[in-house]
C-alpha positions in Angstrom: 0.0 0.0 0.0 1.2 3.5 -0.8 0.3 7.0 -2.0 2.2 6.6 -5.3 -0.1 6.8 -8.3 0.9 4.9 -11.5 -0.4 6.9 -14.5 -0.7 5.4 -18.1 -2.5 6.2 -21.3 -4.1 9.5 -22.2 -2.3 9.6 -25.6 1.1 8.6 -24.2 2.9 5.3 -24.1 4.7 6.3 -21.0 3.8 4.6 -17.7 5.2 5.8 -14.4 4.3 7.2 -11.0 2.8 10.7 -11.0 5.7 12.2 -9.1 8.0 11.4 -12.0 5.8 13.2 -14.5 5.4 16.1 -12.2 9.2 16.4 -11.8 9.5 16.4 -15.6 7.0 19.3 -15.8 9.0 21.2 -13.1 12.2 20.6 -15.1 10.5 22.0 -18.2 9.6 25.1 -16.2 13.3 25.4 -15.1 14.4 25.2 -18.7 12.0 28.0 -19.7 13.1 30.2 -16.8 16.8 29.7 -17.4 16.4 30.3 -21.1 14.6 33.6 -20.3 17.4 34.7 -17.9 20.0 33.8 -20.5 18.2 35.9 -23.1 18.0 38.8 -20.7 21.7 38.6 -19.9 22.4 38.6 -23.6 20.3 41.8 -24.1 22.3 43.5 -21.3 25.6 42.5 -22.8 24.6 43.8 -26.2 23.4 47.0 -24.7 26.7 47.6 -22.9 28.5 47.0 -26.2 26.4 49.6 -28.0 27.0 52.2 -25.3 30.7 51.4 -25.5 30.6 50.4 -21.8 31.8 46.9 -22.5 35.0 47.1 -20.6 35.4 47.4 -16.9 37.7 50.4 -17.3 34.8 52.4 -18.5 33.1 51.8 -15.1 36.3 52.4 -13.1 35.7 49.1 -11.3 37.1 45.6 -11.3 36.4 42.9 -12.3 35.0 43.5 -15.7 31.1 43.3 -15.6 30.9 42.0 -19.2 33.1 39.1 -18.3 30.9 38.4 -15.4 27.9 38.5 -17.7 29.6 36.2 -20.2 30.3 33.8 -17.3 26.7 34.0 -16.2 25.4 33.3 -19.7 27.8 30.3 -19.9 26.6 28.9 -16.6 22.9 29.5 -17.5 23.4 27.6 -20.8 24.9 24.7 -18.8 22.0 24.7 -16.4 19.5 24.8 -19.3 21.2 21.8 -20.9 21.3 19.9 -17.7 17.7 20.5 -16.9 16.7 19.4 -20.4 18.9 16.3 -20.1 17.3 15.4 -16.8 13.8 16.0 -18.1 14.4 13.8 -21.1 15.9 11.1 -19.0 12.8 11.0 -16.8 10.5 10.8 -19.8 12.6 8.1 -21.4 12.6 6.0 -18.2 8.8 6.3 -18.2 8.7 5.2 -21.9 10.9 2.2 -21.1 8.7 1.3 -18.1 5.7 1.5 -20.5 7.4 -0.7 -23.1 8.2 -3.2 -20.4 4.7 -3.2 -19.1 3.4 -3.7 -22.6 5.8 -6.6 -23.2 4.9 -8.3 -19.9 1.2 -7.9 -20.7 1.7 -9.4 -24.2 3.6 -12.4 -22.7 0.9 -12.9 -20.1 -1.7 -12.8 -22.9 0.2 -15.3 -25.1 0.8 -17.7 -22.2 -2.9 -17.4 -21.1 -4.1 -18.3 -24.6 -1.7 -21.2 -25.0 -2.6 -22.4 -21.5 -6.3 -22.1 -22.1 -6.1 -24.1 -25.4 -4.0 -26.8 -23.6 -6.5 -26.9 -20.7 -9.4 -27.2 -23.1 -7.7 -30.0 -25.2 -7.0 -32.0 -22.0 -10.2 -31.2 -20.2 -11.9 -34.5 -21.1 -8.9 -36.5 -19.9 -8.7 -34.5 -16.7 -12.4 -34.9 -15.9 -12.3 -38.6 -16.7 -9.4 -39.2 -14.5 -10.8 -37.0 -11.7 -14.3 -38.5 -11.7 -13.5 -41.3 -9.2 -11.8 -38.9 -6.9 -14.7 -36.4 -7.2 -17.1 -39.3 -6.3 -15.1 -40.2 -3.2 -14.7 -36.5 -2.3 -18.5 -36.0 -2.5 -19.3 -39.3 -0.7 -17.1 -38.4 2.3 -18.7 -35.0 2.7 -15.6 -33.1 1.6 -17.4 -31.2 -1.2 -17.2 -27.9 0.8 -13.5 -28.1 1.4 -12.7 -25.7 -1.4 -15.3 -23.2 -0.3 -14.0 -23.5 3.3 -10.4 -23.0 2.1 -11.4 -19.9 0.1 -13.3 -18.5 3.1 -10.2 -19.0 5.2 -7.9 -17.4 2.5 -9.9 -14.5 1.0 -6.6 -12.7 0.3 -6.2 -14.8 -2.8 -8.9 -12.8 -4.6 -6.9 -9.6 -3.9 -3.5 -10.9 -4.9 -2.1 -8.8 -7.8 -0.8 -12.0 -9.5 -4.3 -13.6 -9.3 -5.8 -10.3 -10.6 -3.5 -10.4 -13.6 -4.4 -14.1 -14.2 -8.1 -13.2 -14.2 -7.4 -10.4 -16.7 -5.6 -12.9 -19.0 -8.3 -15.6 -18.6 -11.1 -13.2 -19.5 -9.6 -13.0 -23.0 -9.0 -16.7 -23.4 -12.4 -18.4 -23.3 -12.3 -18.9 -27.1 -9.0 -20.7 -26.9 -10.4 -23.0 -24.3 -13.3 -23.8 -26.5 -11.0 -24.4 -29.5 -8.9 -26.8 -27.4 -12.0 -28.6 -26.1 -13.1 -29.2 -29.7 -9.5 -30.1 -30.7 -9.5 -27.3 -33.2 -6.3 -25.4 -34.0 -5.8 -22.0 -32.3 -6.0 -20.2 -35.6 -8.3 -17.2 -34.9 -5.7 -15.2 -33.0 -3.0 -16.2 -35.4 -5.1 -14.8 -38.2 -5.4 -11.5 -36.4 -9.0 -11.8 -35.4 -9.5 -10.1 -32.1 -11.4 -12.5 -29.7 -11.3 -11.0 -26.2 -13.6 -10.5 -23.2 -16.3 -8.5 -25.1 -16.6 -11.2 -27.7 -16.7 -14.0 -25.1 -19.3 -12.1 -23.2 -21.5 -11.6 -26.3 -21.3 -15.3 -27.2 -22.3 -16.2 -23.6 -25.3 -13.8 -23.7 -26.3 -15.3 -27.1 -26.2 -18.9 -25.6 -28.1 -17.8 -22.5 -30.7 -16.1 -24.7 -31.3 -19.2 -26.7 -31.7 -21.3 -23.6 -34.1 -18.7 -22.2 -36.2 -18.7 -25.3 -36.5 -22.5 -25.2 -36.7 -23.2 -21.5 -38.0 -19.9 -20.2 -34.8 -19.4 -18.1 -33.9 -15.9 -16.9 -30.2 -16.6 -16.4 -28.4 -13.7 -18.0 -31.6 -12.8 -19.9 -32.4 -9.1 -19.6 -35.8 -7.5 -19.8 -37.3 -4.0 -20.0 -36.6 -1.5 -17.3 -38.4 1.5 -15.7 -37.1 4.3 -13.5 -38.8 5.9 -10.5 -37.9 9.3 -9.2 -36.9 9.3 -5.5 -38.6 12.3 -3.8 -37.7 13.7 -0.4 -41.3 13.1 0.9 -41.2 9.4 -0.1 -43.5 9.8 -3.1 -42.4 8.3 -6.4 -43.2 8.9 -10.0 -42.5 6.0 -12.3 -41.5 6.2 -16.0 -40.9 3.1 -18.2 -38.8 2.5 -21.3 -41.8 1.6 -23.5 -42.2 4.0 -26.4 -45.9 4.7 -25.6 -45.1 6.3 -22.3 -44.6 10.0 -22.1 -41.7 11.6 -20.3 -42.1 14.4 -17.8 -41.9 17.9 -19.1 -40.2 19.7 -16.1 -36.9 18.7 -14.6 -37.5 17.1 -11.2 -35.3 18.6 -8.4 -34.7 17.0 -5.0 -32.0 19.4 -3.7 -29.5 22.1 -4.5 -25.9 20.9 -4.3 -22.5 22.6 -4.7 -20.4 21.6 -7.7 -17.9 18.7 -7.1 -14.5 20.0 -6.1 -12.4 17.2 -7.6 -12.2 13.5 -8.3 -12.6 12.5 -4.6 -15.8 14.5 -4.5 -17.1 12.7 -7.6 -16.4 9.3 -6.0 -18.1 10.3 -2.8 -21.3 11.2 -4.7 -21.7 7.8 -6.4 -24.7 5.9 -4.9 -23.7 3.1 -2.5 -24.9 -0.4 -3.0 -27.2 -0.1 0.0 -28.9 3.0 -1.5 -32.3 2.3 -3.1 -31.6 5.0 -5.8 -28.8 3.7 -8.1 -28.6 6.9 -10.2 -28.0 10.5 -9.2 -28.3 13.3 -11.7 -27.0 16.9 -11.2 -27.6 19.8 -13.5 -25.3 22.9 -13.8 -25.4 26.0 -15.9 -28.4 28.1 -16.9 -31.6 27.3 -18.8 -29.8 28.1 -22.1 -26.7 26.2 -21.2 -27.5 23.1 -19.1 -24.7 20.7 -18.3 -25.3 17.3 -16.6 -23.3 15.1 -14.3 -24.7 11.6 -13.7 -23.4 9.2 -11.0 -24.1 5.5 -11.5 -23.9 3.0 -8.6 -22.1 -0.3 -8.7 -23.3 -3.9 -8.7 -25.9 -4.8 -6.1 -27.0 -8.3 -7.1 -24.2 -10.8 -7.8 -26.6 -13.5 -9.0 -26.8 -14.7 -12.6 -30.6 -14.7 -12.8 -32.0 -11.4 -13.9 -34.3 -10.0 -11.3 -35.8 -6.7 -10.5 -32.5 -5.1 -9.6 -30.9 -3.9 -12.9 -27.4 -3.4 -11.4 -26.5 -7.0 -11.5 -24.2 -9.5 -13.3 -26.6 -9.6 -16.3 -26.2 -5.9 -16.8 -22.4 -6.1 -16.3 -22.1 -8.8 -18.9 -24.1 -6.7 -21.4 -21.9 -3.8 -20.7 -18.7 -5.7 -21.5 -20.4 -7.4 -24.6 -21.4 -4.0 -25.9 -17.7 -3.2 -26.5 -17.6 -5.7 -29.4 -19.2 -5.3 -32.8 -20.1 -9.0 -32.6 -22.8 -8.1 -30.1 -24.9 -6.4 -32.8 -25.3 -9.8 -34.4 -27.3 -11.2 -31.5 -30.9 -11.8 -32.4 -32.3 -12.7 -28.9 -32.5 -10.6 -25.8 -32.1 -6.9 -25.1 -29.3 -5.1 -27.0 -28.0 -3.4 -23.8 -28.1 -4.0 -20.1 -30.9 -2.9 -17.9 -28.6 -0.6 -15.9 -27.5 1.2 -19.0 -31.1 1.7 -20.1 -32.1 2.9 -16.7 -29.4 5.6 -16.7 -30.6 6.8 -20.1 -34.2 6.9 -18.9 -33.2 8.8 -15.8 -31.3 11.4 -17.8 -34.3 11.9 -20.1 -36.7 12.2 -17.2 -34.4 14.6 -15.5 -34.6 16.9 -18.5 -31.6 16.1 -20.6 -32.2 17.1 -24.2 -30.4 15.9 -27.3 -27.0 17.6 -27.6 -26.8 18.6 -23.9 -23.3 18.0 -22.5 -23.1 15.0 -20.1 -20.3 13.9 -17.7 -21.0 10.3 -16.4 -19.2 8.8 -13.3 -19.7 5.1 -12.3 -18.4 2.5 -9.8 -17.9 -1.1 -10.8 -20.6 -2.1 -13.2 -21.7 1.6 -13.2 -18.2 2.3 -14.6 -19.0 0.1 -17.5 -22.3 2.1 -18.1 -20.3 5.4 -17.9 -17.9 4.2 -20.5 -20.8 3.0 -22.7 -22.3 6.5 -22.6 -18.9 8.0 -23.4 -18.7 5.8 -26.5 -22.2 6.6 -27.8 -22.0 8.9 -30.8 -25.6 10.0 -30.3 -24.7 11.5 -26.9 -22.7 14.7 -26.2 -20.5 13.1 -23.5 -17.5 15.4 -22.9 -15.7 13.2 -20.3 -16.2 10.2 -18.0 -14.8 8.5 -14.9 -14.8 4.8 -14.2 -14.1 3.8 -10.6 -13.1 0.1 -10.4 -15.0 -0.8 -13.6 -13.9 -3.4 -16.3 -13.5 -0.8 -19.1 -10.2 -1.8 -20.7 -12.0 -2.8 -23.9 -14.5 0.1 -24.0 -14.4 1.9 -27.4 -14.2 5.6 -26.9 -15.0 8.5 -29.2 -12.2 10.7 -30.3 -11.6 13.6 -27.9 -13.8 12.1 -25.1 -11.4 11.4 -22.2 -12.1 8.5 -19.8 -10.4 8.5 -16.4 -10.2 4.9 -15.1 -9.3 4.3 -11.4 -8.1 0.7 -11.0 -6.5 -0.6 -7.8 -3.8 -3.2 -8.3 -5.6 -5.6 -5.9 -9.0 -5.0 -7.4 -10.3 -8.1 -9.2 -13.3 -6.4 -10.9 -11.5 -4.3 -13.5 -9.5 -7.4 -14.5 -12.7 -9.2 -15.6 -12.9 -6.9 -18.6 -9.7 -8.4 -20.0 -6.6 -6.7 -21.2 -8.5 -4.5 -23.7 -6.7 -2.3 -26.2 -4.9 1.0 -25.9 -6.8 4.3 -26.5 -5.4 7.8 -26.6 -8.5 9.0 -24.7 -8.3 6.4 -21.8 -6.2 7.6 -18.8 -5.6 4.9 -16.2 -4.5 5.6 -12.7 -3.7 2.7 -10.4 -2.1 2.1 -7.0 -1.7 -0.5 -4.3 -4.2 0.0 -1.5 -3.9 -3.1 0.8 -1.4 -3.8 3.5 0.3 -7.2 3.2 -0.7 -9.6 6.0 -3.7 -7.7 7.1 -7.1 -9.4 7.3 -9.9 -7.5 5.8 -13.6 -8.0 6.5 -14.9 -8.0 2.9 -14.1 -10.3 0.1 -12.9 -7.5 -2.2 -11.5 -4.8 0.0 -9.7 -3.0 -2.8 -13.0 -2.6 -4.6 -14.6 -0.5 -1.9 -15.7 3.1 -2.7 -14.0 4.4 0.4 -10.6 3.3 -0.8 -11.3 4.7 -4.3 -12.2 8.0 -2.7 -8.7 8.1 -1.1 -7.2 7.5 -4.5 -9.3 10.3 -5.8 -7.9 12.6 -3.2 -4.4 11.7 -4.3 -5.3 12.5 -7.9 -6.6 15.8 -6.8 -3.3 16.6 -5.1 -1.2 15.3 -8.0 0.7 17.7 -10.3 0.9 15.2 -13.2 0.0 17.2 -16.3 -2.7 14.8 -17.6 -4.4 14.7 -14.3 -4.3 18.4 -13.9 -5.9 18.9 -17.3 -8.6 16.4 -16.5 -9.4 18.2 -13.2 -9.5 21.6 -15.0 -11.9 20.1 -17.6 -14.2 19.0 -14.8 -14.1 22.4 -13.1 -14.8 24.2 -16.4 -17.7 21.8 -17.1 -19.5 22.4 -13.7 -18.5 26.1 -13.5 -17.8 25.6 -9.8 -21.2 26.8 -9.0 -24.4 25.3 -7.6 -26.4 22.6 -9.2 -29.7 20.9 -8.9 -29.9 17.2 -8.0 -32.4 14.4 -8.5 -32.2 10.7 -7.6 -33.6 7.8 -9.5 -34.4 4.1 -8.9 -34.1 1.7 -11.8 -36.3 -1.5 -11.7 -36.2 -4.4 -14.2 -39.6 -5.7 -15.3 -39.4 -9.5 -15.0 -43.1 -10.3 -15.4 -44.0 -13.1 -17.8 -45.5 -10.6 -20.2 -42.1 -9.1 -20.9 -40.3 -12.2 -22.1 -41.1 -11.6 -25.7 -40.3 -7.9 -25.9 -38.3 -6.9 -29.0 -34.7 -5.9 -28.6 -33.9 -2.3 -28.1 -32.5 0.3 -25.9 
């Protein structure tokens, strides 16, 4: 655990702690100041020469002031060169770190795909050999031994090596299937990208077919509606059916000050025990409305789609949306219930086409925030994902996504290794103390720890982080906004099972 932030992306291949980048910026400032002083000394020297005061005898003093100016210019030039060399060395070390990280990631990916293919190829042999042992294990009542061991060793889920393994495995399901069918691993060799989004889309397609035949709701999404949470406890519901009308006036629950930084953004994300999963804030005047939407994280970890839209079905949809393959599915909804609930809440809050939007989400909400940022039909100007699996999220040019990912957090790794983007800026750090027992299964995923990381980002002088904070401050205007809260509910009644696909 430490306060050092590792910053990568944002249009640069360099990866390093934020202090290194900040020092490089300071050295650039030193270069500028020294160059200015050297230029001024040169002007003074030329002025003395024009006035024929270039020699010390003209002043009646010793030593010669022009010689002193010449020496000052020489030393300033040396200082300028030294500062430039140090700055360049720092940036080159960050580039080398980034290259090493990329190479290590590529090796992990290659090893994961080869290992997945071998595991799939040998799976029938392994299962056949293990069946007798499994029967004995079950007969002797030892079936819960693995669960007991995991309960006694929850630190495995937060081990950075295990997190990296999960990130690799998320992109290797296709290789396992190829090995299981004894097919050659040719797709990746041909350059076809099969990663976590494609694997998620294929899983949703399979679940949709099973649901259509057997009526199962495992990973099968359904229509959603939103309910405005009012201070007096009253609620006004709106659904996503096209026949329902949206409210005309923007509902307001309270006035709120503009967020002061990234830590403040994280603090406003709805917690998992809050009934309202969505919070909308409006800034600016009537002729220039600007909207900030906060999206809560995963509440239901089950695989069967229920009334709670912030669940694993929504998360899988969010990851699958990152692949063009997902558009080919012919069954089920084309996006997750959580994503559709956020869009409904924005519309009900008063967002009009073209209005600037700034989404922030935690966990699965981070996936929804990245999905909004990549939608060309929305005017999203920036987004923040807090512990979300967004490595594969396609972004629109010029729309920055700040992704906070703790080294021990398993959740961001479930999105796979993804692909680089000039608009994705990733900030990570270690947040857990070795040897300490934590009460929760995924302590590095907790909002409280991400808020601490947000505070470190607010204090950082790294140029890319400074620019992102300035963009946020410009967007909200640092004034007072109007806030409303919304509750999303999935409609799982039997009459909705045959609904057509759509947002």
